[in-house]
Phi, psi and omega in degrees: 000142177229131177235129183234137181297136182237080183299327186294322176290320174302324181286321172308318188281318178299319180291319176303321176288317176300325178283317178301325182253011179049041187286336178267008184274147169272129181253166181305145179286349188266042172271148183311321186290337181291343182249008178250328184248186197301119182290333177297306177307308175321308182300312177296322175302324178286331178274002177043048182294317184225137173285156176303146184282163182300324177299316182290317177301321180291317184299303177305316182290325182290310176303314180291319185293315181292329181296318183295325185284315181291339181291122176294153185299334181268013175270148171242169170221076192280156175248148182234159178223128187213128181050036181074019186240121183268130178230137175225103174295154165315315178195158174227148186230137180246139175219104191080232181252006180258134172244138179244151185261137177219140175244142182232118190240148164238146182211156169269357174300160179280156183281341173314324181280352184312315184266015170259117188295329181300340188269346178292112178311133176297339172297314187288321178289325176295322177288324181293317180292329175292321173299324178299323176290324175290326183256007175060045183220166183248003181226153188215130179269136179239122173247126181235134179250111178277101180297323183273347188058221181253318197247180176243124006280154186306148172202110189313138174226142179248139182228143183225130178225146171260124182258133168252110176268149177283161176299318181304308186301315180297314179295321176284333174293317182292330175294315174299312181299319176296327176294317172297330178293310185307321180299309178291327179298315184289319173304323176291322183281337175269352179069023178231135190294156171299160179300118176313147178058012179240002180233041183196171168281142182306319187286353182284343187279327190316309194229022177290119181300336178266013181300315183290337174292320185284330176295325186284328173304306194293318184288323176284340177259358179069027184272159183287125181262077173322304189294322186290330172301314175307320176290326178293321180302318175290336174288331183297000000 
């Protein structure tokens, strides 16, 4: 038997996935997710500084593909705009006059963490609370596909929960989103990226394709390199 690596075929598949799910396209900057995740990355995405890595293409494609498969046929995904922010839930389902909002997520984390509130990503919660504000509701459904399940060998598991948020939680979250929006809007208007490592969660930098760009910026501008200090801790 002879086996020969075929990089051309691999590239064809990756390009197909990127085109199918429009992973390399620049979208409008005023989406709700732009103000939930890293604003510095959001700035560079708008400037198309660096194309997504192959790993990012695969992760996005896997998430989008599984979402397509798991979405019921009677679900819809309308787009809404509120206070200059565009919002699109993964899906909405209507029963009578009631409409429910749903997010569908995939993760490689253990399903054993599912019922521990601290393990629900803050970005997921921020997006759901933002959707609640836009759609004037206090509840949001979350469906999570744990691709690795609980045990070895891994066996995928699906969990579904409905979250109920208080008025205070929704209002405070919206205040944060508007603050983040101002940071990104001002940066795009000035043509200058938001301060690196200061407008994101630490874990967002781990596999970010702009990490080296941010490191160069903090060195040339004499800024404190928060991420480098975090990396040093992990080395000790």
